[in-house]
C-alpha positions as CSV (number, residue, x, y, z in Angstrom):
1,M,-4.0,-54.1,-19.0
2,S,-5.5,-51.4,-21.5
3,Q,-2.3,-50.3,-23.4
4,L,1.3,-50.9,-23.4
5,P,3.2,-48.5,-21.0
6,L,4.8,-45.9,-22.9
7,S,8.2,-47.0,-21.6
8,D,7.6,-50.2,-23.8
9,F,7.9,-48.1,-27.3
10,G,11.3,-46.8,-26.2
11,K,12.3,-50.4,-25.8
12,H,10.9,-51.0,-29.4
13,R,13.0,-48.2,-30.7
14,A,16.0,-49.3,-28.6
15,A,15.9,-52.8,-30.3
16,L,15.8,-51.2,-33.6
17,M,18.6,-48.9,-33.4
18,A,21.0,-51.8,-31.9
19,K,20.3,-53.3,-35.3
20,M,21.2,-50.3,-37.1
21,P,24.9,-50.0,-38.2
22,T,26.9,-46.4,-37.0
23,N,26.3,-43.1,-38.9
24,S,23.0,-44.4,-40.1
25,V,19.3,-42.8,-39.8
26,A,15.8,-44.4,-40.3
27,L,12.9,-42.5,-40.7
28,F,9.1,-43.4,-40.3
29,P,5.9,-41.4,-41.0
30,A,2.7,-41.3,-39.5
31,A,-0.3,-42.0,-41.4
32,S,-2.7,-39.2,-42.4
33,E,-6.5,-38.9,-42.0
34,L,-8.2,-40.0,-44.9
35,T,-11.3,-38.3,-46.3
36,R,-14.6,-40.3,-46.5
37,S,-16.7,-37.9,-48.1
38,N,-16.8,-34.1,-48.5
39,D,-15.3,-32.7,-45.2
40,T,-15.8,-35.9,-43.2
41,E,-12.9,-38.5,-42.3
42,Y,-12.6,-42.0,-41.9
43,A,-11.7,-43.3,-38.3
44,F,-8.0,-42.8,-37.7
45,C,-5.6,-45.6,-38.0
46,Q,-2.1,-44.9,-37.4
47,N,1.1,-46.5,-39.4
48,K,1.8,-49.7,-37.6
49,N,5.6,-49.5,-37.8
50,F,5.4,-45.6,-36.7
51,F,2.9,-46.9,-33.8
52,Y,5.3,-49.6,-32.7
53,L,8.1,-47.3,-32.2
54,T,6.4,-44.5,-30.7
55,G,3.0,-45.1,-29.3
56,F,1.9,-42.0,-30.7
57,N,-1.6,-42.0,-32.3
58,E,-2.0,-38.5,-34.0
59,P,-1.6,-38.0,-38.0
60,D,1.0,-36.1,-40.2
61,A,4.0,-37.0,-38.0
62,L,7.6,-38.0,-38.5
63,L,10.0,-40.4,-36.6
64,V,13.6,-39.8,-37.2
65,L,16.0,-42.5,-35.3
66,L,19.9,-41.5,-35.5
67,K,22.8,-43.5,-34.8
68,G,26.3,-41.6,-34.8
69,E,29.4,-42.5,-35.6
70,Q,30.5,-43.7,-31.9
71,G,27.0,-45.8,-31.7
72,Q,25.1,-43.0,-29.6
73,T,21.6,-42.6,-30.5
74,E,19.0,-40.1,-30.7
75,S,15.2,-40.3,-31.4
76,I,13.3,-36.9,-32.8
77,L,9.5,-36.7,-33.3
78,F,8.2,-34.3,-35.7
79,S,4.4,-33.9,-35.0
80,L,1.8,-31.0,-35.6
81,P,2.0,-28.3,-32.8
82,K,-0.5,-27.0,-30.3
83,D,-3.1,-25.0,-31.6
84,A,-6.2,-23.7,-29.4
85,L,-8.4,-22.8,-32.5
86,H,-8.0,-25.9,-34.0
87,E,-8.2,-28.1,-30.9
88,I,-11.5,-26.0,-30.4
89,W,-12.8,-27.9,-33.5
90,Q,-10.9,-31.0,-34.0
91,G,-9.8,-32.3,-30.7
92,R,-6.4,-31.7,-28.4
93,R,-2.9,-32.0,-29.8
94,I,0.2,-33.7,-27.3
95,G,2.5,-30.8,-28.8
96,Q,5.9,-30.7,-28.4
97,I,6.5,-30.5,-24.9
98,K,4.4,-33.7,-23.8
99,A,5.7,-35.8,-26.7
100,V,9.3,-35.4,-24.9
101,Q,7.9,-35.8,-21.7
102,D,5.4,-38.5,-22.0
103,Y,6.7,-40.2,-25.4
104,G,10.3,-40.6,-24.4
105,V,11.6,-39.2,-27.4
106,D,15.2,-37.0,-26.9
107,A,13.7,-34.0,-29.1
108,S,10.5,-32.8,-30.6
109,Y,9.8,-30.3,-33.3
110,P,6.7,-28.9,-35.1
111,I,6.1,-31.0,-38.3
112,A,6.3,-27.7,-40.4
113,E,10.5,-27.5,-39.7
114,I,11.3,-31.0,-41.3
115,E,12.0,-29.0,-44.1
116,S,14.8,-26.9,-42.6
117,L,16.4,-29.7,-40.0
118,I,16.4,-32.6,-42.4
119,A,19.4,-32.0,-44.3
120,D,20.8,-32.0,-41.4
121,Y,19.9,-35.5,-40.3
122,L,20.6,-36.7,-43.6
123,E,24.0,-35.3,-44.8
124,G,27.1,-37.5,-43.8
125,K,25.1,-40.2,-43.0
126,S,26.5,-43.6,-44.7
127,Q,23.0,-45.4,-44.5
128,V,19.4,-44.2,-44.5
129,Y,16.6,-46.6,-43.6
130,F,13.0,-46.3,-44.7
131,G,10.1,-48.3,-45.8
132,F,10.1,-49.3,-49.7
133,S,6.7,-50.1,-49.6
134,D,5.7,-46.7,-48.9
135,H,6.0,-45.2,-52.6
136,G,4.6,-41.8,-51.7
137,F,7.3,-41.5,-48.8
138,A,9.8,-42.8,-50.7
139,A,9.4,-40.2,-53.3
140,Q,9.8,-37.6,-50.2
141,I,13.0,-39.1,-49.2
142,F,14.5,-38.8,-52.6
143,S,13.3,-34.9,-52.8
144,W,15.0,-34.5,-49.5
145,L,18.3,-36.1,-50.7
146,K,18.5,-34.1,-54.0
147,H,18.7,-31.2,-51.5
148,V,21.3,-32.6,-50.0
149,N,23.1,-33.4,-53.0
150,R,23.0,-30.0,-54.4
151,N,25.8,-28.9,-51.4
152,I,28.1,-31.4,-52.9
153,R,30.7,-28.8,-53.7
154,Q,30.3,-27.1,-50.3
155,G,31.3,-30.5,-48.9
156,A,27.9,-32.3,-48.2
157,K,28.2,-35.9,-48.4
158,T,25.1,-37.8,-49.7
159,P,24.3,-41.1,-48.0
160,Q,25.5,-44.1,-50.4
161,H,23.0,-46.9,-49.2
162,L,19.3,-46.6,-49.0
163,T,17.7,-49.6,-46.9
164,D,14.2,-50.9,-46.6
165,V,13.7,-50.9,-42.8
166,D,10.5,-52.6,-42.7
167,P,12.0,-56.4,-42.7
168,M,13.9,-55.3,-39.8
169,V,11.0,-54.1,-37.9
170,A,8.7,-57.3,-38.8
171,E,11.4,-59.3,-37.4
172,L,11.0,-57.2,-34.1
173,R,6.9,-57.2,-34.0
174,L,7.1,-60.8,-34.8
175,I,8.3,-61.7,-31.8
176,K,5.9,-60.2,-28.9
177,T,6.9,-59.0,-25.3
178,E,5.1,-60.2,-22.1
179,N,3.1,-56.9,-22.3
180,E,2.2,-57.6,-25.9
181,L,0.9,-61.1,-24.7
182,A,-1.0,-59.7,-22.3
183,L,-2.6,-57.0,-24.5
184,M,-3.7,-59.8,-27.1
185,R,-5.0,-62.0,-24.4
186,Q,-7.4,-59.1,-23.0
187,A,-8.2,-58.6,-26.8
188,N,-9.3,-62.2,-27.2
189,H,-11.2,-62.1,-24.1
190,I,-13.4,-59.2,-25.4
191,S,-13.8,-60.8,-28.6
192,G,-14.9,-63.9,-27.2
193,L,-17.6,-62.2,-25.2
194,A,-18.6,-60.6,-28.3
195,H,-18.8,-64.0,-29.8
196,Q,-20.8,-65.3,-27.2
197,R,-23.2,-62.4,-27.5
198,A,-23.6,-63.2,-31.2
199,M,-24.8,-66.6,-30.4
200,Q,-27.2,-65.6,-27.7
201,K,-28.9,-63.1,-29.5
202,C,-29.1,-64.7,-33.1
203,Q,-32.5,-65.6,-34.3
204,V,-34.4,-66.5,-37.6
205,G,-35.4,-63.6,-39.3
206,K,-32.8,-61.0,-38.2
207,F,-30.5,-59.1,-40.6
208,E,-26.8,-60.2,-40.4
209,Y,-26.1,-56.6,-39.7
210,Q,-28.0,-56.6,-36.5
211,I,-25.9,-59.1,-35.4
212,E,-22.7,-57.4,-36.4
213,A,-24.3,-54.3,-34.2
214,E,-24.6,-56.8,-31.2
215,I,-20.6,-57.6,-31.8
216,L,-19.4,-53.9,-32.0
217,H,-21.7,-53.2,-28.9
218,E,-20.0,-56.0,-26.9
219,F,-16.0,-54.7,-28.2
220,A,-16.9,-51.0,-27.2
221,R,-18.6,-51.6,-24.0
222,H,-15.6,-53.6,-22.8
223,G,-12.9,-50.9,-23.9
224,A,-12.2,-51.9,-27.4
225,R,-13.4,-49.0,-29.3
226,H,-12.9,-50.2,-32.9
227,P,-12.9,-53.9,-34.5
228,A,-9.8,-54.9,-35.9
229,Y,-10.8,-55.3,-39.4
230,A,-14.3,-55.2,-41.1
231,S,-16.8,-57.9,-39.5
232,I,-17.7,-61.0,-41.5
233,V,-21.3,-62.2,-40.7
234,A,-22.3,-64.2,-43.0
235,G,-25.5,-66.6,-43.1
236,G,-26.1,-69.5,-45.0
237,D,-24.1,-69.8,-48.4
238,N,-22.6,-66.7,-47.7
239,A,-20.0,-68.3,-45.6
240,N,-18.5,-69.5,-48.8
241,I,-17.7,-65.9,-49.7
242,L,-14.4,-65.7,-47.7
243,H,-14.4,-62.2,-47.2
244,Y,-18.1,-61.4,-47.2
245,T,-18.5,-58.0,-45.4
246,A,-22.1,-56.7,-46.8
247,N,-23.7,-58.2,-43.9
248,S,-27.1,-57.2,-45.3
249,D,-29.3,-60.5,-45.8
250,V,-31.6,-62.1,-43.5
251,L,-30.6,-65.1,-41.3
252,N,-32.7,-67.9,-42.7
253,N,-34.1,-71.3,-40.5
254,N,-31.8,-74.2,-41.0
255,E,-29.0,-72.6,-42.0
256,L,-25.4,-71.9,-40.3
257,L,-24.0,-68.4,-39.5
258,L,-20.1,-68.1,-39.7
259,I,-18.9,-65.0,-38.0
260,D,-15.2,-63.6,-38.3
261,A,-14.6,-60.8,-36.1
262,G,-12.1,-59.6,-33.5
263,A,-11.5,-56.4,-31.5
264,E,-8.7,-54.1,-31.7
265,L,-7.5,-53.1,-28.4
266,A,-4.7,-50.5,-28.2
267,G,-3.5,-51.3,-31.7
268,Y,-3.3,-54.7,-30.9
269,A,-5.9,-57.2,-33.2
270,A,-8.1,-60.6,-32.4
271,D,-9.0,-62.5,-35.1
272,I,-11.8,-65.1,-34.1
273,T,-14.2,-67.3,-36.3
274,R,-17.3,-69.0,-35.0
275,T,-19.9,-70.9,-37.2
276,F,-23.2,-71.6,-35.6
277,P,-26.7,-72.7,-36.7
278,V,-29.2,-69.9,-36.6
279,N,-31.8,-71.5,-35.0
280,G,-29.8,-73.2,-32.3
281,Q,-29.7,-76.8,-33.6
282,F,-27.3,-78.1,-36.1
283,T,-28.6,-80.5,-38.4
284,A,-26.6,-83.8,-39.1
285,A,-24.9,-82.5,-42.3
286,Q,-23.9,-79.6,-40.6
287,K,-22.8,-81.0,-37.6
288,A,-20.6,-83.4,-39.3
289,I,-18.6,-80.9,-41.4
290,Y,-18.6,-78.7,-38.0
291,Q,-17.1,-81.4,-36.0
292,L,-14.2,-82.2,-38.6
293,V,-13.4,-78.8,-39.2
294,L,-13.3,-78.7,-35.3
295,D,-11.3,-81.6,-34.6
296,A,-9.0,-80.5,-37.5
297,K,-8.1,-77.0,-35.7
298,N,-7.5,-79.0,-32.3
299,L,-5.4,-81.3,-34.1
300,A,-3.3,-78.5,-35.6
301,I,-3.3,-76.4,-32.1
302,D,-2.1,-79.4,-30.1
303,A,0.8,-80.1,-32.3
304,I,2.3,-76.2,-32.0
305,K,5.5,-75.7,-30.3
306,P,9.1,-74.1,-30.9
307,G,10.4,-75.9,-34.2
308,M,7.0,-76.3,-35.8
309,S,6.2,-74.7,-39.3
310,F,2.8,-74.1,-41.0
311,A,4.3,-76.2,-43.8
312,K,4.2,-79.4,-40.7
313,L,0.8,-78.1,-39.9
314,N,-0.7,-78.2,-43.3
315,V,0.4,-81.6,-43.9
316,L,-1.0,-82.7,-40.8
317,T,-3.9,-81.0,-41.1
318,N,-4.8,-81.4,-44.9
319,A,-4.8,-85.1,-44.7
320,F,-6.9,-85.3,-41.7
321,L,-9.3,-83.4,-43.6
322,T,-8.8,-85.2,-46.8
323,K,-9.9,-88.7,-44.7
324,G,-12.8,-86.9,-43.2
325,L,-14.0,-85.9,-46.5
326,V,-13.7,-89.2,-47.8
327,D,-15.6,-90.7,-44.9
328,L,-18.3,-88.3,-45.5
329,G,-18.4,-89.4,-49.1
330,I,-17.7,-85.6,-50.4
331,L,-14.4,-86.9,-51.7
332,T,-14.0,-90.1,-53.4
333,G,-10.9,-92.0,-54.4
334,D,-7.7,-93.3,-53.2
335,L,-7.0,-91.7,-50.1
336,T,-3.2,-91.6,-50.5
337,E,-3.7,-90.0,-54.2
338,L,-5.9,-87.3,-52.7
339,I,-3.3,-86.3,-50.3
340,S,-0.9,-86.0,-52.7
341,D,-3.0,-84.0,-55.2
342,K,-4.0,-82.1,-52.5
343,K,-7.9,-82.4,-53.3
344,V,-8.9,-81.2,-50.0
345,K,-8.2,-77.8,-51.4
346,E,-11.3,-77.8,-53.5
347,Y,-13.0,-77.7,-50.3
348,F,-10.3,-76.0,-48.0
349,I,-9.3,-73.0,-50.2
350,H,-7.4,-70.9,-47.9
351,G,-4.1,-71.1,-45.6
352,L,-4.2,-72.5,-42.2
353,G,-3.2,-69.4,-40.4
354,H,-0.9,-66.2,-40.2
355,W,0.9,-64.1,-38.3
356,L,-1.2,-62.1,-35.7
357,G,0.0,-58.7,-33.8
358,L,-0.5,-55.0,-34.5
359,D,-2.0,-56.1,-38.0
360,V,-4.7,-58.9,-38.5
361,H,-2.4,-60.1,-41.0
362,D,0.7,-58.9,-39.2
363,V,4.3,-58.8,-40.3
364,G,7.0,-61.5,-40.3
365,D,8.7,-63.6,-43.1
366,Y,7.1,-67.0,-43.5
367,H,10.2,-68.6,-45.1
368,I,8.1,-69.5,-48.1
369,S,9.6,-72.0,-50.4
370,S,9.6,-72.0,-54.2
371,D,6.5,-74.4,-54.0
372,R,5.1,-71.9,-51.5
373,E,5.4,-74.0,-48.2
374,Q,5.7,-71.7,-45.1
375,L,8.8,-73.1,-43.6
376,R,9.5,-70.8,-40.5
377,A,10.1,-72.8,-37.4
378,F,8.0,-71.4,-34.9
379,E,9.7,-69.4,-32.0
380,E,8.3,-68.4,-28.6
381,G,6.4,-65.2,-28.6
382,M,4.9,-65.7,-32.0
383,V,1.1,-65.1,-32.1
384,M,-0.7,-66.8,-35.0
385,T,-4.2,-67.5,-36.1
386,I,-5.1,-71.4,-36.6
387,E,-8.2,-71.3,-38.8
388,P,-9.3,-74.4,-41.1
389,G,-12.9,-74.6,-42.8
390,I,-14.4,-76.3,-45.6
391,Y,-16.6,-74.5,-47.9
392,I,-19.2,-76.3,-50.1
393,P,-21.2,-73.6,-52.1
394,L,-24.9,-74.1,-53.1
395,T,-23.6,-74.3,-57.0
396,D,-21.5,-77.4,-55.8
397,L,-23.6,-80.2,-57.8
398,T,-20.8,-82.7,-57.2
399,V,-22.1,-83.4,-53.8
400,E,-25.3,-84.5,-52.2
401,E,-27.7,-81.8,-51.6
402,K,-27.6,-82.2,-48.0
403,W,-24.0,-80.6,-47.9
404,R,-24.6,-77.5,-50.4
405,G,-24.5,-74.2,-48.7
406,I,-22.6,-75.2,-45.5
407,G,-19.5,-73.0,-45.0
408,V,-17.9,-73.7,-41.7
409,R,-14.6,-71.9,-40.5
410,I,-13.1,-72.1,-36.8
411,E,-10.2,-69.7,-35.8
412,D,-8.1,-69.4,-32.8
413,N,-5.4,-67.3,-31.7
414,I,-2.6,-69.0,-30.5
415,A,0.9,-68.0,-28.9
416,V,3.8,-70.3,-28.9
417,T,5.5,-70.5,-25.6
418,E,8.6,-72.2,-24.5
419,T,7.5,-75.6,-24.5
420,G,4.1,-75.4,-26.3
421,F,1.4,-73.1,-27.0
422,E,-1.2,-70.8,-24.9
423,N,-4.8,-70.7,-26.6
424,F,-6.2,-66.6,-26.2
425,T,-9.3,-68.1,-27.6
426,V,-11.0,-69.9,-24.6
427,N,-14.2,-68.2,-23.7
428,S,-15.8,-68.2,-27.1
429,P,-17.7,-71.7,-27.2
430,Q,-16.7,-74.0,-30.0
431,T,-17.8,-77.2,-29.5
432,I,-21.6,-78.4,-30.8
433,A,-22.5,-78.9,-27.0
434,D,-21.6,-75.8,-25.8
435,I,-22.7,-73.6,-28.4
436,E,-26.5,-75.4,-28.7
437,G,-26.5,-74.8,-24.9
438,L,-25.8,-71.6,-24.8
439,M,-28.1,-70.5,-27.9
440,A,-30.6,-72.4,-25.5
441,E,-30.7,-69.7,-23.1
442,N,-31.5,-66.4,-25.2
443,A,-34.1,-65.5,-23.0
444,K,-31.2,-65.0,-20.5
445,S,-29.8,-62.4,-23.1
446,I,-27.2,-60.2,-22.2
447,T,-28.2,-56.8,-21.2
């Protein structure tokens, strides 16, 4: 499967409309193209909620979902019209006829007609749903409602309730269908191949961006045209910068290379991190930190099942990492007190994981408590990352010199199943033996 069946997007719309009350309307804007410089644009990325409900990947469109007083539903898509001259210069458009035929909406009109029709969709409705986080679109909604309000003396009725639709869509997106899981499994497979390639192509003296190019090449040659996010290719102490994306430094002997990179396939993201030695052989200190992080990751993943939560996993993982750092002499003191004081966060400085889907940091409520614990119980169909790490910058003079400059993160993508979990990240080497073995085969580099 290289994309979701278009019928799946109709099922997404139906699931949302089933949650809407009668006599309501929901509106979802598409993204617009963004200028990169002068008359060139960034690669287009569709608004994810709009995409989830339509599968439609053109800019400057609007989806209107209507639910009548008797529960009847209708979906209308406003989009750019067919335009022969534009299509010669900029590319083909789907147009209104194929929008109905192929995308399963009930009606489609040119986007320019929205101003003349929108009042009919809003007038008399008891509730209007739209995303409150999109301030520009919210301003447009209020402008349209003002036009409806002007006709009150002629009997028009203005909607009285405005509701944020984002949480409703987020709950739907959080639980993946079988087709979505299959697509994410494929995105992980492609990403795993890219991480293999990075290990095989890595050499002392190359630049980080050259390894990034190998990753992007592997994504594309397997059908994933774009990365899901800006790839992190961080050699040596750069690994201790969590969102390092400059990827501009040379790779040095006896240093580690941390790569956080995932493919986007038909809108769905993979998010994988691997850390390995630039020269193919871990030093003793690197090996000790790496094995600790790997064991912590596997401990957390093995505990995943319905009813588990990030909060519970954090207790398990933080205690394990704390003991490991004490055993290595990096943390000192009473183990119980160190765990209670969360001293491990000096070196494990980010969260254990996050939801994954159409967005890399995907939508969905974590049920965060007042002390910032993520209490939401896992359910079948949720997909998440598990990504413990230990980061010891060169500037940390409180530890022995052999530990300084080591940054290790290992990240897998996990789906919750009926009785446990499925690890999607299965073809990217992670044991010390497998990594060193693969890197020893550099002479058999991928063509």
